[in-house]
N, C-alpha and C positions, 0 to 999 in steps of 0.2 A: 614632460620632465618624466624621467622614471627613478624611481627609489626601491625597486624592487630585488635588489641585491643584499646580502646578509649585513653591511653596513650602513645601509640606508642611505649610500653615498649618490650624488648626482652623476647620470652618466652620460657622456659625450660621445657622439660619433660622427658629426658633422666635420671635413676638414677645415671649414671656415672657424668654429667654434675653437678647433685646437689649434690652429693660428693664431686665432684671437688671446688665447692664454698663454701662449709660449713667447711670453715677454716677463723678466721678472719684475716687473711694479706691480704687473697684474696678479701676477703668484703671490707676491709679496701681500698686496690687498687681499686678494682672498683666503690665504692663509691666516691671517690677521682676524678678518672677520669670522673666522670656522673655529678659531681657539678662543678668541676674545668677546664675540659676541656684536651688535650692532655698533656702529659707530659714524660718523661724519667723515668728509672729506677732511675738513681740519684735523679732526682726531686723528686721522689714520696716516696724515703729512710726515710727521717726525718718525713712522715707524716703518715705512717705505722708502724713504730718501726720495720724496718728490713734493714739489709745490702743493697746496690746495687745491688751484685751478687743475694742474696736470693730473691729481688725483680724481678729480670728479670728471674728467673728461675718460679716464680708464674705468671709472665704475660705470658710467653710461656703457661703456663698449662691453662691460663683462654683463650687464643688464641685457644687451642685445640678444644675448646667448643663453638668457635665464640663467646665468649665473649668481647673480645677484638681483635683491629687490628692496622695494621702498620698505623700511620697519614702519609697521602701522602703529606701533605702541609708544612710537615718538611722542613727547608733548610739547617739544618745541617747534612751532613754524618756522621760525627763520632761519635753522642749517636743515639741510635735507640727511636725514638717516636712514642707512642703508644695512642690509644683513645678507648673507650669505643663506641661499634656498636649503643646504645642508650643510652637516659637519664635515663632510670629505667629497672627494669627487674622484672619479675614476673613468677611463676612455677605450675605448675599442679602437682598433687599427683600421679604417674604411678600406675598401677593395681601392684599387688603382694606383697609379703612380701618384697621383695628387695625394690622396689620404695617406699613403705610406711615408711620404715627403714630410707631410703636416704632423704624423704622429712622431717620427724622428726627431722633427724641431721641439717637441713638446717634451720629448723623454730628453733633449739634450739639455733645455733650460731647468727641468726637473733635477736632474743630475748634479748640474753645477749646483744648484742653490741648497741642495743636502750634502754635499761633499765636505762642507766644512764642519757639518754636525755633529759628527763621534767626535773632533777635537776639542769644538767647544763646549762639548757636555763635559768632556775631561777637566777644562780648565775652570769653568765656572759654576758646573753642578755636582758633578763628585764629589769635591771637597766638601760640600754641606751636606751629605748622606751619614746616615750611621752606617755601623758596619754592616747589619744586615741588610741593606739595600745595596751596599757596595757590591757586597758576594754575588748578588741578583744580577747584577749589570753586567755586559760582555758583549761579545760579537762572535759570531762561527762565521767559518769559509770553508763550505761543504760541497765537495762536488760527489753527483750520482749520475746514475745513466736512466734514462726514462724515455719512453715514448711520448709524441705530443699530448694524445689523449691520457696517459697518466699523469704528466704535468700537470694538464687540466684540472684532472680530477684531486691530485695531491693539494691543490690552489684552493679548490673548492672546498674540500676538509679542511685546510687551516681555517679560512673564513669562516666556515659555519662553528668550528670551534671557538674563535675569537671573539664573533658576533655578539654576545650578549655582553662581554665587557665593554665593546665599543658603543654599543648604544644604550648603557647603563646611564643615566644623568648623576652627575656628581652628588648631586644631594641625596641620592637613594645608596650611595656606596657606603661600605662599612666605615668607622670611623678613623681607620687606620690605613685606609685605601690611598694610593696617590695617582695622580698623571703618570703613566708609562708611554714611552714613544718606542713605538717598534719600526724600524726600516728593514726592507725587506728587498733584496734584488733577485731577482730568477732572469740570468743572463745564459741563455742555451749558447753554446758554441756550435758552430757550422762542421765541427770533424775535417777528415783530410781535405775533401772535396767539396768547397763552397759549393752551392746552388748558383748558377749563371744569373749575371744581372741583366734586369731588363732591356731588351734590343740586342742581345748580345747574339751572333750569328754561330749555330755550332758546324756549321759547313766549313770544311778546309778548301782553301784554294791553292793552286799551283802555280 
């Protein structure tokens, strides 16, 4: 397990682990544990849309890849308590066709899971905010030109800037602090000439 990134996220790089997480119920389980803390399969069941037995199976599958583990502080021995190994996760795109396919599958599930998040916030959260917080909320759709190295450096700079707030415990935050969710999408565009797909033959035949 690596937690060396600025956020202390769990890092995933194996194609098998990416495919294991590319499942709506498993993503929901992991998100709930990361946000709300340890829980049992029974406690998770109504939040992830699956029966306790199905949730238990998914939890064991997540544990195989080190994403969740037993919660040592549990006092009850009748039910198995689980916790996320970190407050967040990130993944790198492995080399090779299998790795790229697995990362695309996980990205697809993550995009689908978060697609409705802004609209849900607008309907359920925004009306309960006072004017100061309402004016701070919003979105941006910005296009810019950068090289791959520049984009990598920009992403690292953003993470370094936000990291102290991500890693700060809620109990140590100022009294007027609130949880803020930031959805960031980096969507490079291929340009006029997209790169050839794997297996494409550049030679012409007559």
